[in-house]
N, C-alpha and C positions, 0 to 999 in steps of 0.2 A: 684343396690344401696338396702341393705338392712334397713330395718327402724324398730323403736322400736315400739310397738306399746300401749299406754295408753287409761286408759276410758274414762279420761277427759285433754284437754288441755287447760290452761288460760291462756289468755294473760294479759298481766302485772300484773307487782309483787306490787303493793299496796297494804291499807287496804280489797278493797272488792276483790282483788285475791286471795293473801294469806287468807284470810277471809271463802274463797269458797274453794280453797285446804285445811284446813282445816278440813272441816264439811265434804267434801267428803274424806279425808285420812282417816278419823276416823269410815269413813261407810264403811271401806277396799277394795276401788276404787282405781287405780291406776291414780297417777297424776302427770304432771310436769308444772309450772310457768315456761313460758318463760318470763324474766323480761330482759326491754333495759337499764333501771337503771335512767331513766327520772322522779323520782319522781315529780310531780305537787308541793307540800311543801317544796324540799328541801333549800330555802331559808329562810324559818324558821326552820332550823333546823340548820342553824350556829352554829358552833361554838363561834364567834366573839360578843364580850360586846352586849344588844341590846342596839341601839341608844335612845331609846326615852323611853321605861320604861322596869321595873325587869319583866323576862313570853315573852317579845314577845316571842321570841325565842322556841318555843310550841308550841303544840297543846291542844287544849283547848276544854272542852263538851266531853271528852271520859272519861269515866266514870271507875273510881280507877287508872285513869291514867295522871291529871289533869296538864297540861304545859308540859307530857314529849314530849323530843327532838324528830319530825317524824321520824328524821333515827334513830335516836333506840328504837322508835314506830315497824316500820319496820324491826329489825335486832332480835327483840324478836318474830315475829310473824313470820318470814322464821325458828329460830328455832323451832318455836313449830309443825309448819306444815313438817317440815323434820321429827320431832321427832313422826308422827304420818305415817309415811312412803312416804310423800308427796317430788316430785323429782323438784328443782330449779336450772336452768340452767341462767345463766347471755347471753341474746341473744336476737338480732332484731327477728321478724317473718317477712319473708319478702313478701310471701303469701302464700297461700293456697287455696285448688282445692279438691271438694268433687271425691270417689270417688263411684267406680260403685253400691258397696255393703251402699252406706250412709254415710261412715266413713269422713274423712277429712287428708287427705296428705298434711301437714304442712311444710314447705321451711323455715328451720333458716340461720338464719346470718355469723353462722360458715359454714354452706356449708352446712349440715347436716340436713334430713329431718325425721320425725317422724308421725306415725295416730297417727289419735286420733279420737274416736268414734262420742263425739260430745265437744262442743269450748262455754268457758267462756271469752266473752269478758271483760275484765277489763280494759282495756287501759289508760282511764285519757280523761282529755284535754291539753291543750293548753293555758295560759292565754296572749291575747296579748296585751299589753301597750299601752297608749296615748302614739303619739310618738313628747315627750319633755320631753328636756335635765333632767336629774338628775332622773324619774322616776326610772327608770332601774334601776342603781346604788342604788337607796334605797329600790327598791322594796322587800319585806319581812320583813325590819328594821321599817325605818318610813315613806314608802309607800304601805300603805293596803288596803283591798276593804270589808271586811264581818264586820260589827257590833260583830259575835256570836264565832268567830274565835279570833280577835285580838281588839273587843270591847274597852273591859274591861283597858286593860294594856297604854291605850291612854284616860281612863278617868281623868274631869276634866283637860284637856290640852287642847292647843291653835289648833285647828281641823282647816283644811281647806278641801273642797269637789271641785276636780275638775271637772267642768260639760263639760260632753259629750255626754248626752243624755238626753233623756225623763225623766227619770229615776232618774238625778242627784238631785232632789227636794226628793224624794223617800229617795233616801240616805244621803239625807241633813239632813231628820228629823230622820231617825233611831240615825246619830249620836250625831243631838241634846240631841236624850234622856241623852247622859255619859258626854257633857259640856256644859258650858254655853256661852264658848267662840266660835263659829261655822262662820266658812267664804264660801259663797258658791260663788266662781270664777265660771261666767258665761260660760268662755274661747271661748266653741263651741258648748255647747247644744240648744234646741231651748230657742227664747223667753220665756219667765217666762209666764204663766197665770196671769191673778188679784187673783180670788184663792189663788194658791200657794203662790203668792206674799205679799197675809194677814197672809198668817199661819205665812211664814219666817217672816216676819214684826212683830208680834207677840208673836215670839218665841224668840226676838233678836235675828237672823241673818242676819248676813253682809253678804249683795251682790255687789261681786265687777263683775262690768261691765271688756271686752271687754279680749282680748286673754292674757293664759299664756305665759310665752318665755321660761322659765326654772324655773328648783328648785336649788337653793341658795346651796351649804354643805359647812360645814367647819369641819374638823378635822371629815370628814365621813360621819356627822350628818346632818339634814333636820335644817335647817337657816331658810329660806326664803322663799316664794311663789312670783317671781322675773315678772311682766307683760312687754305687749310691749314696752309703753314708761316707761319702766325702771324703773322704782319704784315699791316700796318691802312691803310686807307685812308679816309680821314673823311667824311664824305654826313653830310645836311642829313637829306635824304627818300631810300627805295629801293622802284623801279618795279617790281613783279613781275607775273604774269602767271596768275592763278589755274587751277587747272583748274573747268569750269560743267557743274555736275550738276545738270540736274532734278530738280524733284520732278516725279515722274509716275507713279509705285508706281496714281492713282488710272487712267490714262488706259488703263495698260494691261491691267489687268484687264478696263476694260469692254472689251478688244479692243482696242483703237489699238496702233499700231506705231509706235516715235519713229521719226525720220530722223536722217541724217547730218549734222552741219554741218562747211560749209567748214573754219573756224576750229578743227574737232578736239570731239567730245563730241558727246553728239544732242542733240534737242530736238523739242515736239509740234508735228510740222507744218502746219499753216494753208493755210488758199485766203481769199477777199476775204472781212475782215470777224470772222476767227480761228475761221471753220465748219471744226474737225476731221472725217475723213474716219468718227467715229463718229457715227451720228442720234443728234442732239440735244444733241451736247456741241460747246462752245466752249471757246474759248484765248484769255489775253491776259498780254503782259508779260512777263515772262523764261523763263518756262515754255514759251512760241514763241516768245521772239526775246531770242539766248546777249546782244546786244549794246542792250540796251533802255534808256534811262536816264529816268530818272524822270517827265519828261513826256512821251516818248514811249511806255509803260506807260499812263501816265491815257489818251494817247489812242485807242488799241487795246484802252482796256476799254472806252471812249462806241462805239465802233466795235462793238465785240463785241455792247456790251445794245445799241443800235440793233434791232442784225442779229436778237438772239432777239427782241428784241421785233416783229420786222417778221413772224420765221417763228412765234409763237403768234399775230398779229393775224390770219394766215390759215388754218392751221388751225382758231381762233375760227368764223371766216367758212364753212371748210368741215361743221363739227358744226352749225351754223344751218341753214344749206340742206338736207339730213340731216337735224337734226328736224322739221324743217317738210314737208318730204314725207313724214316717216312720219306728220304727223298729216293731212296731206291727206286 
């Protein structure tokens, strides 16, 4: 079966992937973006009214686009990339293998195959949430994790932190910056050390020991945190710490080895401008940086796109020299 050949195939159509595509297309590279349609921040793009504060359903700290719906941002990004000639396909990548000439054969979920000289992995990650009833239902509205993404929207509100790891105290301190009414529910986190307990006490943080049973929801909004003994603590928002799981199957099938992250979990390690240890493969966005926000992912995509273009320029120059020598 004949396949279409591109200079670059980008796996993932989020902020990182679309930024890489636009950068490459503006350099007149043939680019295809392969988008499985599973954006990480889709819950923040809901058209439903925000349940805890105005502006909750939006991407923040995106210069010039403050509060924009993540889905609207992606639609604008697709239009820009297409405007420079990038092709965008709504399909999953099911496999990839290296050809004898160093290019990649990429098998798609629609049954077709394409060939790409280079790959950019921008497939992102999946947030695995604590298994507490109510967390999944309220994720992206009154259940959140990042103070820089939606912390401002819960400023001054009654905030609860669901303790699940040694980092829960740090997370509590960050949200204490935004509200005087913060409660840390120890749930499954390790015992709090003496120094940390002193800090929490000095800042007026209430610590509630014992497991959390579920989040009480009324009319689609968080009402309270319900403990194992049935008692309730009324809260307007709950902070959780998801387990970040990168979409890395394609990277490992190509021979890549994931790196361990200090925060826990694994990621695709990269060098300067997103180059991985797998020849011909770059990575950008959350797949390579677990903490990357929308704006950081966009910048990483631009850097990776520029690096890939430079690599192709060098290869094209070598090929031109070799071809001239053969003709001579």
